[in-house]
PyMOL CGO cylinders between C-alpha atoms (Angstrom):
from pymol import cmd
from pymol.cgo import CYLINDER

trace = [
    CYLINDER, 23.48, -4.93, -12.93, 23.33, -4.35, -16.58, 0.3, 1, 1, 1, 1, 1, 1,
    CYLINDER, 23.33, -4.35, -16.58, 26.92, -3.13, -16.33, 0.3, 1, 1, 1, 1, 1, 1,
    CYLINDER, 26.92, -3.13, -16.33, 27.48, -6.51, -15.25, 0.3, 1, 1, 1, 1, 1, 1,
    CYLINDER, 27.48, -6.51, -15.25, 25.06, -8.31, -17.60, 0.3, 1, 1, 1, 1, 1, 1,
    CYLINDER, 25.06, -8.31, -17.60, 27.49, -7.07, -20.82, 0.3, 1, 1, 1, 1, 1, 1,
    CYLINDER, 27.49, -7.07, -20.82, 30.33, -8.28, -19.65, 0.3, 1, 1, 1, 1, 1, 1,
    CYLINDER, 30.33, -8.28, -19.65, 32.00, -11.43, -21.36, 0.3, 1, 1, 1, 1, 1, 1,
    CYLINDER, 32.00, -11.43, -21.36, 31.21, -14.81, -20.10, 0.3, 1, 1, 1, 1, 1, 1,
    CYLINDER, 31.21, -14.81, -20.10, 34.75, -15.70, -19.99, 0.3, 1, 1, 1, 1, 1, 1,
    CYLINDER, 34.75, -15.70, -19.99, 35.17, -12.26, -17.96, 0.3, 1, 1, 1, 1, 1, 1,
    CYLINDER, 35.17, -12.26, -17.96, 32.88, -13.32, -15.34, 0.3, 1, 1, 1, 1, 1, 1,
    CYLINDER, 32.88, -13.32, -15.34, 34.63, -16.43, -14.77, 0.3, 1, 1, 1, 1, 1, 1,
    CYLINDER, 34.63, -16.43, -14.77, 37.89, -14.98, -14.73, 0.3, 1, 1, 1, 1, 1, 1,
    CYLINDER, 37.89, -14.98, -14.73, 36.85, -13.06, -11.47, 0.3, 1, 1, 1, 1, 1, 1,
    CYLINDER, 36.85, -13.06, -11.47, 34.52, -15.05, -9.59, 0.3, 1, 1, 1, 1, 1, 1,
    CYLINDER, 34.52, -15.05, -9.59, 37.65, -17.68, -10.27, 0.3, 1, 1, 1, 1, 1, 1,
    CYLINDER, 37.65, -17.68, -10.27, 39.84, -15.21, -8.75, 0.3, 1, 1, 1, 1, 1, 1,
    CYLINDER, 39.84, -15.21, -8.75, 36.82, -14.29, -5.86, 0.3, 1, 1, 1, 1, 1, 1,
    CYLINDER, 36.82, -14.29, -5.86, 36.81, -18.19, -4.96, 0.3, 1, 1, 1, 1, 1, 1,
    CYLINDER, 36.81, -18.19, -4.96, 40.21, -18.34, -3.76, 0.3, 1, 1, 1, 1, 1, 1,
    CYLINDER, 40.21, -18.34, -3.76, 40.33, -15.43, -1.57, 0.3, 1, 1, 1, 1, 1, 1,
    CYLINDER, 40.33, -15.43, -1.57, 39.48, -16.74, 1.50, 0.3, 1, 1, 1, 1, 1, 1,
    CYLINDER, 39.48, -16.74, 1.50, 40.01, -15.23, 4.63, 0.3, 1, 1, 1, 1, 1, 1,
    CYLINDER, 40.01, -15.23, 4.63, 42.36, -16.56, 7.31, 0.3, 1, 1, 1, 1, 1, 1,
    CYLINDER, 42.36, -16.56, 7.31, 40.56, -18.75, 8.76, 0.3, 1, 1, 1, 1, 1, 1,
    CYLINDER, 40.56, -18.75, 8.76, 42.30, -22.71, 9.96, 0.3, 1, 1, 1, 1, 1, 1,
    CYLINDER, 42.30, -22.71, 9.96, 45.03, -23.20, 7.35, 0.3, 1, 1, 1, 1, 1, 1,
    CYLINDER, 45.03, -23.20, 7.35, 43.15, -26.78, 6.80, 0.3, 1, 1, 1, 1, 1, 1,
    CYLINDER, 43.15, -26.78, 6.80, 39.65, -25.95, 6.34, 0.3, 1, 1, 1, 1, 1, 1,
    CYLINDER, 39.65, -25.95, 6.34, 40.24, -22.50, 4.24, 0.3, 1, 1, 1, 1, 1, 1,
    CYLINDER, 40.24, -22.50, 4.24, 42.45, -25.76, 1.95, 0.3, 1, 1, 1, 1, 1, 1,
    CYLINDER, 42.45, -25.76, 1.95, 39.44, -27.49, 1.12, 0.3, 1, 1, 1, 1, 1, 1,
    CYLINDER, 39.44, -27.49, 1.12, 36.96, -25.13, 1.26, 0.3, 1, 1, 1, 1, 1, 1,
    CYLINDER, 36.96, -25.13, 1.26, 39.23, -23.69, -2.00, 0.3, 1, 1, 1, 1, 1, 1,
    CYLINDER, 39.23, -23.69, -2.00, 39.26, -26.79, -3.39, 0.3, 1, 1, 1, 1, 1, 1,
    CYLINDER, 39.26, -26.79, -3.39, 35.08, -27.55, -3.31, 0.3, 1, 1, 1, 1, 1, 1,
    CYLINDER, 35.08, -27.55, -3.31, 34.29, -23.75, -4.28, 0.3, 1, 1, 1, 1, 1, 1,
    CYLINDER, 34.29, -23.75, -4.28, 36.95, -24.60, -7.18, 0.3, 1, 1, 1, 1, 1, 1,
    CYLINDER, 36.95, -24.60, -7.18, 35.66, -27.92, -8.53, 0.3, 1, 1, 1, 1, 1, 1,
    CYLINDER, 35.66, -27.92, -8.53, 32.17, -26.74, -7.83, 0.3, 1, 1, 1, 1, 1, 1,
    CYLINDER, 32.17, -26.74, -7.83, 33.67, -23.64, -10.45, 0.3, 1, 1, 1, 1, 1, 1,
    CYLINDER, 33.67, -23.64, -10.45, 35.15, -25.29, -13.17, 0.3, 1, 1, 1, 1, 1, 1,
    CYLINDER, 35.15, -25.29, -13.17, 32.16, -28.40, -13.16, 0.3, 1, 1, 1, 1, 1, 1,
    CYLINDER, 32.16, -28.40, -13.16, 29.37, -25.28, -13.84, 0.3, 1, 1, 1, 1, 1, 1,
    CYLINDER, 29.37, -25.28, -13.84, 31.99, -23.75, -16.38, 0.3, 1, 1, 1, 1, 1, 1,
    CYLINDER, 31.99, -23.75, -16.38, 31.33, -25.48, -19.99, 0.3, 1, 1, 1, 1, 1, 1,
    CYLINDER, 31.33, -25.48, -19.99, 27.79, -24.83, -19.40, 0.3, 1, 1, 1, 1, 1, 1,
    CYLINDER, 27.79, -24.83, -19.40, 28.20, -21.13, -19.03, 0.3, 1, 1, 1, 1, 1, 1,
    CYLINDER, 28.20, -21.13, -19.03, 30.64, -21.05, -22.08, 0.3, 1, 1, 1, 1, 1, 1,
    CYLINDER, 30.64, -21.05, -22.08, 28.56, -23.18, -23.99, 0.3, 1, 1, 1, 1, 1, 1,
    CYLINDER, 28.56, -23.18, -23.99, 24.81, -22.36, -22.85, 0.3, 1, 1, 1, 1, 1, 1,
    CYLINDER, 24.81, -22.36, -22.85, 25.28, -18.16, -22.09, 0.3, 1, 1, 1, 1, 1, 1,
    CYLINDER, 25.28, -18.16, -22.09, 27.80, -17.04, -24.64, 0.3, 1, 1, 1, 1, 1, 1,
    CYLINDER, 27.80, -17.04, -24.64, 26.76, -17.74, -27.39, 0.3, 1, 1, 1, 1, 1, 1,
    CYLINDER, 26.76, -17.74, -27.39, 23.30, -16.80, -29.21, 0.3, 1, 1, 1, 1, 1, 1,
    CYLINDER, 23.30, -16.80, -29.21, 21.20, -19.59, -30.55, 0.3, 1, 1, 1, 1, 1, 1,
    CYLINDER, 21.20, -19.59, -30.55, 20.32, -19.02, -34.11, 0.3, 1, 1, 1, 1, 1, 1,
    CYLINDER, 20.32, -19.02, -34.11, 17.03, -19.65, -35.16, 0.3, 1, 1, 1, 1, 1, 1,
    CYLINDER, 17.03, -19.65, -35.16, 16.23, -19.14, -38.89, 0.3, 1, 1, 1, 1, 1, 1,
    CYLINDER, 16.23, -19.14, -38.89, 12.75, -17.38, -39.69, 0.3, 1, 1, 1, 1, 1, 1,
    CYLINDER, 12.75, -17.38, -39.69, 9.64, -18.43, -41.74, 0.3, 1, 1, 1, 1, 1, 1,
    CYLINDER, 9.64, -18.43, -41.74, 9.56, -15.57, -44.48, 0.3, 1, 1, 1, 1, 1, 1,
    CYLINDER, 9.56, -15.57, -44.48, 13.44, -14.75, -44.14, 0.3, 1, 1, 1, 1, 1, 1,
    CYLINDER, 13.44, -14.75, -44.14, 14.16, -12.97, -40.94, 0.3, 1, 1, 1, 1, 1, 1,
    CYLINDER, 14.16, -12.97, -40.94, 17.16, -13.79, -38.59, 0.3, 1, 1, 1, 1, 1, 1,
    CYLINDER, 17.16, -13.79, -38.59, 16.23, -14.82, -35.15, 0.3, 1, 1, 1, 1, 1, 1,
    CYLINDER, 16.23, -14.82, -35.15, 18.33, -14.93, -32.28, 0.3, 1, 1, 1, 1, 1, 1,
    CYLINDER, 18.33, -14.93, -32.28, 17.62, -16.80, -29.05, 0.3, 1, 1, 1, 1, 1, 1,
    CYLINDER, 17.62, -16.80, -29.05, 19.54, -15.70, -26.27, 0.3, 1, 1, 1, 1, 1, 1,
    CYLINDER, 19.54, -15.70, -26.27, 19.47, -16.72, -22.03, 0.3, 1, 1, 1, 1, 1, 1,
    CYLINDER, 19.47, -16.72, -22.03, 19.94, -13.52, -20.20, 0.3, 1, 1, 1, 1, 1, 1,
    CYLINDER, 19.94, -13.52, -20.20, 19.36, -13.13, -16.00, 0.3, 1, 1, 1, 1, 1, 1,
    CYLINDER, 19.36, -13.13, -16.00, 15.92, -12.58, -14.82, 0.3, 1, 1, 1, 1, 1, 1,
    CYLINDER, 15.92, -12.58, -14.82, 16.75, -9.68, -12.38, 0.3, 1, 1, 1, 1, 1, 1,
    CYLINDER, 16.75, -9.68, -12.38, 17.87, -9.32, -8.73, 0.3, 1, 1, 1, 1, 1, 1,
    CYLINDER, 17.87, -9.32, -8.73, 17.77, -12.72, -6.64, 0.3, 1, 1, 1, 1, 1, 1,
    CYLINDER, 17.77, -12.72, -6.64, 16.78, -12.97, -3.43, 0.3, 1, 1, 1, 1, 1, 1,
    CYLINDER, 16.78, -12.97, -3.43, 19.79, -15.00, -1.05, 0.3, 1, 1, 1, 1, 1, 1,
    CYLINDER, 19.79, -15.00, -1.05, 17.65, -16.46, 2.19, 0.3, 1, 1, 1, 1, 1, 1,
    CYLINDER, 17.65, -16.46, 2.19, 19.82, -17.29, 4.69, 0.3, 1, 1, 1, 1, 1, 1,
    CYLINDER, 19.82, -17.29, 4.69, 19.37, -18.73, 7.86, 0.3, 1, 1, 1, 1, 1, 1,
    CYLINDER, 19.37, -18.73, 7.86, 21.34, -19.71, 11.23, 0.3, 1, 1, 1, 1, 1, 1,
    CYLINDER, 21.34, -19.71, 11.23, 22.34, -23.34, 10.15, 0.3, 1, 1, 1, 1, 1, 1,
    CYLINDER, 22.34, -23.34, 10.15, 23.03, -22.64, 6.32, 0.3, 1, 1, 1, 1, 1, 1,
    CYLINDER, 23.03, -22.64, 6.32, 26.52, -23.51, 5.72, 0.3, 1, 1, 1, 1, 1, 1,
    CYLINDER, 26.52, -23.51, 5.72, 28.25, -20.19, 4.18, 0.3, 1, 1, 1, 1, 1, 1,
    CYLINDER, 28.25, -20.19, 4.18, 30.37, -22.39, 1.53, 0.3, 1, 1, 1, 1, 1, 1,
    CYLINDER, 30.37, -22.39, 1.53, 26.84, -23.44, 0.31, 0.3, 1, 1, 1, 1, 1, 1,
    CYLINDER, 26.84, -23.44, 0.31, 25.71, -19.78, 0.09, 0.3, 1, 1, 1, 1, 1, 1,
    CYLINDER, 25.71, -19.78, 0.09, 28.48, -18.87, -1.24, 0.3, 1, 1, 1, 1, 1, 1,
    CYLINDER, 28.48, -18.87, -1.24, 28.32, -21.49, -3.87, 0.3, 1, 1, 1, 1, 1, 1,
    CYLINDER, 28.32, -21.49, -3.87, 24.56, -19.67, -4.94, 0.3, 1, 1, 1, 1, 1, 1,
    CYLINDER, 24.56, -19.67, -4.94, 25.81, -16.13, -4.98, 0.3, 1, 1, 1, 1, 1, 1,
    CYLINDER, 25.81, -16.13, -4.98, 28.67, -17.20, -7.98, 0.3, 1, 1, 1, 1, 1, 1,
    CYLINDER, 28.67, -17.20, -7.98, 25.28, -18.92, -9.75, 0.3, 1, 1, 1, 1, 1, 1,
    CYLINDER, 25.28, -18.92, -9.75, 23.47, -15.68, -9.43, 0.3, 1, 1, 1, 1, 1, 1,
    CYLINDER, 23.47, -15.68, -9.43, 26.47, -13.45, -10.89, 0.3, 1, 1, 1, 1, 1, 1,
    CYLINDER, 26.47, -13.45, -10.89, 27.31, -16.43, -13.56, 0.3, 1, 1, 1, 1, 1, 1,
    CYLINDER, 27.31, -16.43, -13.56, 23.95, -15.61, -14.91, 0.3, 1, 1, 1, 1, 1, 1,
    CYLINDER, 23.95, -15.61, -14.91, 23.90, -11.96, -14.69, 0.3, 1, 1, 1, 1, 1, 1,
    CYLINDER, 23.90, -11.96, -14.69, 22.15, -11.58, -11.57, 0.3, 1, 1, 1, 1, 1, 1,
    CYLINDER, 22.15, -11.58, -11.57, 22.63, -9.75, -8.56, 0.3, 1, 1, 1, 1, 1, 1,
    CYLINDER, 22.63, -9.75, -8.56, 22.05, -11.50, -5.28, 0.3, 1, 1, 1, 1, 1, 1,
    CYLINDER, 22.05, -11.50, -5.28, 20.75, -9.36, -2.37, 0.3, 1, 1, 1, 1, 1, 1,
    CYLINDER, 20.75, -9.36, -2.37, 21.68, -11.44, 0.92, 0.3, 1, 1, 1, 1, 1, 1,
    CYLINDER, 21.68, -11.44, 0.92, 19.06, -11.99, 3.44, 0.3, 1, 1, 1, 1, 1, 1,
    CYLINDER, 19.06, -11.99, 3.44, 20.98, -13.63, 6.52, 0.3, 1, 1, 1, 1, 1, 1,
    CYLINDER, 20.98, -13.63, 6.52, 20.59, -14.27, 9.46, 0.3, 1, 1, 1, 1, 1, 1,
    CYLINDER, 20.59, -14.27, 9.46, 22.96, -12.65, 12.41, 0.3, 1, 1, 1, 1, 1, 1,
    CYLINDER, 22.96, -12.65, 12.41, 25.00, -15.00, 13.11, 0.3, 1, 1, 1, 1, 1, 1,
    CYLINDER, 25.00, -15.00, 13.11, 26.40, -14.98, 9.53, 0.3, 1, 1, 1, 1, 1, 1,
    CYLINDER, 26.40, -14.98, 9.53, 26.36, -11.07, 9.18, 0.3, 1, 1, 1, 1, 1, 1,
    CYLINDER, 26.36, -11.07, 9.18, 29.99, -10.56, 9.68, 0.3, 1, 1, 1, 1, 1, 1,
    CYLINDER, 29.99, -10.56, 9.68, 31.49, -12.98, 7.52, 0.3, 1, 1, 1, 1, 1, 1,
    CYLINDER, 31.49, -12.98, 7.52, 29.34, -12.53, 4.96, 0.3, 1, 1, 1, 1, 1, 1,
    CYLINDER, 29.34, -12.53, 4.96, 30.72, -8.67, 4.71, 0.3, 1, 1, 1, 1, 1, 1,
    CYLINDER, 30.72, -8.67, 4.71, 34.35, -10.70, 4.14, 0.3, 1, 1, 1, 1, 1, 1,
    CYLINDER, 34.35, -10.70, 4.14, 32.38, -12.99, 1.89, 0.3, 1, 1, 1, 1, 1, 1,
    CYLINDER, 32.38, -12.99, 1.89, 31.31, -9.83, -0.39, 0.3, 1, 1, 1, 1, 1, 1,
    CYLINDER, 31.31, -9.83, -0.39, 34.40, -7.69, -0.14, 0.3, 1, 1, 1, 1, 1, 1,
    CYLINDER, 34.40, -7.69, -0.14, 36.23, -10.27, -1.80, 0.3, 1, 1, 1, 1, 1, 1,
    CYLINDER, 36.23, -10.27, -1.80, 33.92, -9.90, -4.89, 0.3, 1, 1, 1, 1, 1, 1,
    CYLINDER, 33.92, -9.90, -4.89, 34.24, -6.38, -4.75, 0.3, 1, 1, 1, 1, 1, 1,
    CYLINDER, 34.24, -6.38, -4.75, 38.05, -6.28, -4.85, 0.3, 1, 1, 1, 1, 1, 1,
    CYLINDER, 38.05, -6.28, -4.85, 37.39, -8.47, -8.16, 0.3, 1, 1, 1, 1, 1, 1,
    CYLINDER, 37.39, -8.47, -8.16, 35.73, -5.88, -9.53, 0.3, 1, 1, 1, 1, 1, 1,
    CYLINDER, 35.73, -5.88, -9.53, 31.94, -7.02, -8.40, 0.3, 1, 1, 1, 1, 1, 1,
    CYLINDER, 31.94, -7.02, -8.40, 29.95, -3.98, -7.64, 0.3, 1, 1, 1, 1, 1, 1,
    CYLINDER, 29.95, -3.98, -7.64, 28.97, -3.96, -4.28, 0.3, 1, 1, 1, 1, 1, 1,
    CYLINDER, 28.97, -3.96, -4.28, 25.14, -3.00, -5.18, 0.3, 1, 1, 1, 1, 1, 1,
    CYLINDER, 25.14, -3.00, -5.18, 24.99, -6.53, -6.39, 0.3, 1, 1, 1, 1, 1, 1,
    CYLINDER, 24.99, -6.53, -6.39, 25.95, -8.00, -3.27, 0.3, 1, 1, 1, 1, 1, 1,
    CYLINDER, 25.95, -8.00, -3.27, 23.65, -5.88, -1.17, 0.3, 1, 1, 1, 1, 1, 1,
    CYLINDER, 23.65, -5.88, -1.17, 23.39, -7.43, 3.25, 0.3, 1, 1, 1, 1, 1, 1,
    CYLINDER, 23.39, -7.43, 3.25, 20.03, -7.54, 4.88, 0.3, 1, 1, 1, 1, 1, 1,
    CYLINDER, 20.03, -7.54, 4.88, 19.02, -9.45, 7.99, 0.3, 1, 1, 1, 1, 1, 1,
    CYLINDER, 19.02, -9.45, 7.99, 17.14, -11.84, 7.66, 0.3, 1, 1, 1, 1, 1, 1,
    CYLINDER, 17.14, -11.84, 7.66, 13.78, -9.89, 9.46, 0.3, 1, 1, 1, 1, 1, 1,
    CYLINDER, 13.78, -9.89, 9.46, 13.19, -8.10, 6.32, 0.3, 1, 1, 1, 1, 1, 1,
    CYLINDER, 13.19, -8.10, 6.32, 13.00, -10.97, 3.95, 0.3, 1, 1, 1, 1, 1, 1,
    CYLINDER, 13.00, -10.97, 3.95, 8.65, -10.27, 4.05, 0.3, 1, 1, 1, 1, 1, 1,
    CYLINDER, 8.65, -10.27, 4.05, 9.37, -6.86, 2.74, 0.3, 1, 1, 1, 1, 1, 1,
    CYLINDER, 9.37, -6.86, 2.74, 12.36, -8.09, 0.44, 0.3, 1, 1, 1, 1, 1, 1,
    CYLINDER, 12.36, -8.09, 0.44, 9.86, -10.98, -1.11, 0.3, 1, 1, 1, 1, 1, 1,
    CYLINDER, 9.86, -10.98, -1.11, 6.84, -8.14, -1.59, 0.3, 1, 1, 1, 1, 1, 1,
    CYLINDER, 6.84, -8.14, -1.59, 9.63, -6.26, -3.94, 0.3, 1, 1, 1, 1, 1, 1,
    CYLINDER, 9.63, -6.26, -3.94, 8.68, -6.31, -7.01, 0.3, 1, 1, 1, 1, 1, 1,
    CYLINDER, 8.68, -6.31, -7.01, 11.89, -5.27, -8.70, 0.3, 1, 1, 1, 1, 1, 1,
    CYLINDER, 11.89, -5.27, -8.70, 12.91, -9.12, -7.19, 0.3, 1, 1, 1, 1, 1, 1,
    CYLINDER, 12.91, -9.12, -7.19, 12.75, -12.15, -9.71, 0.3, 1, 1, 1, 1, 1, 1,
    CYLINDER, 12.75, -12.15, -9.71, 13.82, -15.47, -7.39, 0.3, 1, 1, 1, 1, 1, 1,
    CYLINDER, 13.82, -15.47, -7.39, 13.73, -16.70, -4.33, 0.3, 1, 1, 1, 1, 1, 1,
    CYLINDER, 13.73, -16.70, -4.33, 17.22, -18.58, -3.73, 0.3, 1, 1, 1, 1, 1, 1,
    CYLINDER, 17.22, -18.58, -3.73, 16.87, -20.62, -0.37, 0.3, 1, 1, 1, 1, 1, 1,
    CYLINDER, 16.87, -20.62, -0.37, 18.98, -23.75, 1.34, 0.3, 1, 1, 1, 1, 1, 1,
    CYLINDER, 18.98, -23.75, 1.34, 14.89, -25.21, 1.76, 0.3, 1, 1, 1, 1, 1, 1,
    CYLINDER, 14.89, -25.21, 1.76, 16.18, -28.47, 1.86, 0.3, 1, 1, 1, 1, 1, 1,
    CYLINDER, 16.18, -28.47, 1.86, 17.30, -28.11, 5.60, 0.3, 1, 1, 1, 1, 1, 1,
    CYLINDER, 17.30, -28.11, 5.60, 14.03, -27.42, 6.73, 0.3, 1, 1, 1, 1, 1, 1,
    CYLINDER, 14.03, -27.42, 6.73, 10.10, -26.93, 6.35, 0.3, 1, 1, 1, 1, 1, 1,
    CYLINDER, 10.10, -26.93, 6.35, 9.93, -24.25, 4.03, 0.3, 1, 1, 1, 1, 1, 1,
    CYLINDER, 9.93, -24.25, 4.03, 6.49, -23.46, 4.71, 0.3, 1, 1, 1, 1, 1, 1,
    CYLINDER, 6.49, -23.46, 4.71, 6.81, -20.81, 6.06, 0.3, 1, 1, 1, 1, 1, 1,
    CYLINDER, 6.81, -20.81, 6.06, 8.79, -18.75, 3.31, 0.3, 1, 1, 1, 1, 1, 1,
    CYLINDER, 8.79, -18.75, 3.31, 6.23, -20.32, 0.62, 0.3, 1, 1, 1, 1, 1, 1,
    CYLINDER, 6.23, -20.32, 0.62, 3.53, -18.47, 1.96, 0.3, 1, 1, 1, 1, 1, 1,
    CYLINDER, 3.53, -18.47, 1.96, 5.75, -15.58, 2.52, 0.3, 1, 1, 1, 1, 1, 1,
    CYLINDER, 5.75, -15.58, 2.52, 5.91, -15.65, -1.51, 0.3, 1, 1, 1, 1, 1, 1,
    CYLINDER, 5.91, -15.65, -1.51, 2.03, -16.54, -2.36, 0.3, 1, 1, 1, 1, 1, 1,
    CYLINDER, 2.03, -16.54, -2.36, 1.06, -13.58, -0.33, 0.3, 1, 1, 1, 1, 1, 1,
    CYLINDER, 1.06, -13.58, -0.33, 3.97, -11.47, -2.74, 0.3, 1, 1, 1, 1, 1, 1,
    CYLINDER, 3.97, -11.47, -2.74, 1.68, -8.78, -4.67, 0.3, 1, 1, 1, 1, 1, 1,
    CYLINDER, 1.68, -8.78, -4.67, 2.60, -8.67, -9.04, 0.3, 1, 1, 1, 1, 1, 1,
    CYLINDER, 2.60, -8.67, -9.04, 4.20, -11.61, -11.02, 0.3, 1, 1, 1, 1, 1, 1,
    CYLINDER, 4.20, -11.61, -11.02, 4.71, -15.44, -9.33, 0.3, 1, 1, 1, 1, 1, 1,
    CYLINDER, 4.71, -15.44, -9.33, 8.66, -15.74, -9.07, 0.3, 1, 1, 1, 1, 1, 1,
    CYLINDER, 8.66, -15.74, -9.07, 10.28, -18.99, -8.42, 0.3, 1, 1, 1, 1, 1, 1,
    CYLINDER, 10.28, -18.99, -8.42, 11.64, -20.69, -5.32, 0.3, 1, 1, 1, 1, 1, 1,
    CYLINDER, 11.64, -20.69, -5.32, 15.15, -21.40, -6.17, 0.3, 1, 1, 1, 1, 1, 1,
    CYLINDER, 15.15, -21.40, -6.17, 15.98, -24.15, -3.77, 0.3, 1, 1, 1, 1, 1, 1,
    CYLINDER, 15.98, -24.15, -3.77, 19.43, -25.79, -3.58, 0.3, 1, 1, 1, 1, 1, 1,
    CYLINDER, 19.43, -25.79, -3.58, 20.27, -29.30, -5.19, 0.3, 1, 1, 1, 1, 1, 1,
    CYLINDER, 20.27, -29.30, -5.19, 20.96, -31.49, -2.57, 0.3, 1, 1, 1, 1, 1, 1,
    CYLINDER, 20.96, -31.49, -2.57, 23.56, -33.13, -4.31, 0.3, 1, 1, 1, 1, 1, 1,
    CYLINDER, 23.56, -33.13, -4.31, 26.57, -31.05, -5.86, 0.3, 1, 1, 1, 1, 1, 1,
    CYLINDER, 26.57, -31.05, -5.86, 25.92, -32.95, -10.06, 0.3, 1, 1, 1, 1, 1, 1,
    CYLINDER, 25.92, -32.95, -10.06, 23.10, -31.92, -10.03, 0.3, 1, 1, 1, 1, 1, 1,
    CYLINDER, 23.10, -31.92, -10.03, 24.08, -28.25, -10.50, 0.3, 1, 1, 1, 1, 1, 1,
    CYLINDER, 24.08, -28.25, -10.50, 23.76, -28.70, -14.22, 0.3, 1, 1, 1, 1, 1, 1,
    CYLINDER, 23.76, -28.70, -14.22, 22.25, -26.26, -16.55, 0.3, 1, 1, 1, 1, 1, 1,
    CYLINDER, 22.25, -26.26, -16.55, 18.62, -26.95, -15.75, 0.3, 1, 1, 1, 1, 1, 1,
    CYLINDER, 18.62, -26.95, -15.75, 19.90, -25.14, -12.59, 0.3, 1, 1, 1, 1, 1, 1,
    CYLINDER, 19.90, -25.14, -12.59, 21.42, -22.49, -14.18, 0.3, 1, 1, 1, 1, 1, 1,
    CYLINDER, 21.42, -22.49, -14.18, 18.29, -21.77, -16.41, 0.3, 1, 1, 1, 1, 1, 1,
    CYLINDER, 18.29, -21.77, -16.41, 16.44, -21.03, -12.73, 0.3, 1, 1, 1, 1, 1, 1,
    CYLINDER, 16.44, -21.03, -12.73, 18.71, -17.39, -12.71, 0.3, 1, 1, 1, 1, 1, 1,
    CYLINDER, 18.71, -17.39, -12.71, 17.80, -17.37, -16.61, 0.3, 1, 1, 1, 1, 1, 1,
    CYLINDER, 17.80, -17.37, -16.61, 15.46, -16.37, -19.18, 0.3, 1, 1, 1, 1, 1, 1,
    CYLINDER, 15.46, -16.37, -19.18, 14.88, -16.65, -22.76, 0.3, 1, 1, 1, 1, 1, 1,
    CYLINDER, 14.88, -16.65, -22.76, 15.52, -13.25, -25.45, 0.3, 1, 1, 1, 1, 1, 1,
    CYLINDER, 15.52, -13.25, -25.45, 14.73, -13.41, -28.70, 0.3, 1, 1, 1, 1, 1, 1,
    CYLINDER, 14.73, -13.41, -28.70, 16.20, -10.85, -31.12, 0.3, 1, 1, 1, 1, 1, 1,
    CYLINDER, 16.20, -10.85, -31.12, 14.45, -10.69, -34.69, 0.3, 1, 1, 1, 1, 1, 1,
    CYLINDER, 14.45, -10.69, -34.69, 16.10, -9.15, -37.90, 0.3, 1, 1, 1, 1, 1, 1,
    CYLINDER, 16.10, -9.15, -37.90, 14.15, -8.42, -40.46, 0.3, 1, 1, 1, 1, 1, 1,
    CYLINDER, 14.15, -8.42, -40.46, 16.18, -9.35, -43.62, 0.3, 1, 1, 1, 1, 1, 1,
    CYLINDER, 16.18, -9.35, -43.62, 13.56, -7.37, -46.39, 0.3, 1, 1, 1, 1, 1, 1,
    CYLINDER, 13.56, -7.37, -46.39, 15.63, -5.00, -47.59, 0.3, 1, 1, 1, 1, 1, 1,
    CYLINDER, 15.63, -5.00, -47.59, 18.63, -6.82, -48.24, 0.3, 1, 1, 1, 1, 1, 1,
    CYLINDER, 18.63, -6.82, -48.24, 16.51, -9.37, -49.94, 0.3, 1, 1, 1, 1, 1, 1,
    CYLINDER, 16.51, -9.37, -49.94, 16.27, -11.76, -47.69, 0.3, 1, 1, 1, 1, 1, 1,
    CYLINDER, 16.27, -11.76, -47.69, 12.00, -12.39, -48.68, 0.3, 1, 1, 1, 1, 1, 1,
    CYLINDER, 12.00, -12.39, -48.68, 12.05, -10.08, -51.88, 0.3, 1, 1, 1, 1, 1, 1,
    CYLINDER, 12.05, -10.08, -51.88, 10.55, -13.07, -53.35, 0.3, 1, 1, 1, 1, 1, 1,
    CYLINDER, 10.55, -13.07, -53.35, 7.41, -13.19, -51.60, 0.3, 1, 1, 1, 1, 1, 1,
    CYLINDER, 7.41, -13.19, -51.60, 6.21, -10.11, -51.74, 0.3, 1, 1, 1, 1, 1, 1,
    CYLINDER, 6.21, -10.11, -51.74, 7.11, -10.34, -55.44, 0.3, 1, 1, 1, 1, 1, 1,
    CYLINDER, 7.11, -10.34, -55.44, 4.27, -12.98, -55.90, 0.3, 1, 1, 1, 1, 1, 1,
    CYLINDER, 4.27, -12.98, -55.90, 1.91, -11.58, -53.24, 0.3, 1, 1, 1, 1, 1, 1,
    CYLINDER, 1.91, -11.58, -53.24, 2.10, -9.09, -56.58, 0.3, 1, 1, 1, 1, 1, 1,
]
cmd.load_cgo(trace, "trace")
């Protein structure tokens, strides 16, 4: 995952744009409709990613040090795909995780497994490491949620009662992780949606050696 996180946002967007236009050989009309939907959605998210993820925010320190605030992927995410979920929605969730530098561990119902293998292969063919998108049966979801390496759960829980899923998450030992629910409308895919996949990191550079707060030290003497 570290290798994928080290890739620039521009490079990630190129890879993901190529992957969403390589749908398998399904009905031509259906394929073209899905491609348009995926491309339009990714184009809407793209400027947000470029503006918020590409450039760290510089924050001046009170004593002359330099602080840089950046947004980094939380870590591996568990993606829940039930029998009722549409794969096009799942693919948008996969792209969101990858765009933010996160792996997506896919826990899927049996009726989706074959199609998901084709979906993941498209991303592998474009340069995404296969270990970023592993696929597991849905029955193994409790064990997956209990894994302390998992940093969040993505689910289209608006389709059904999510209480069972929340109870499973509550029984997890270790840190509390978020349930990232599927937005009801495409326009809800905004900066706030991507924030669920991200954590803030600050890097501080002490500028004393370059005279950043030498005057303060002189006053102290």
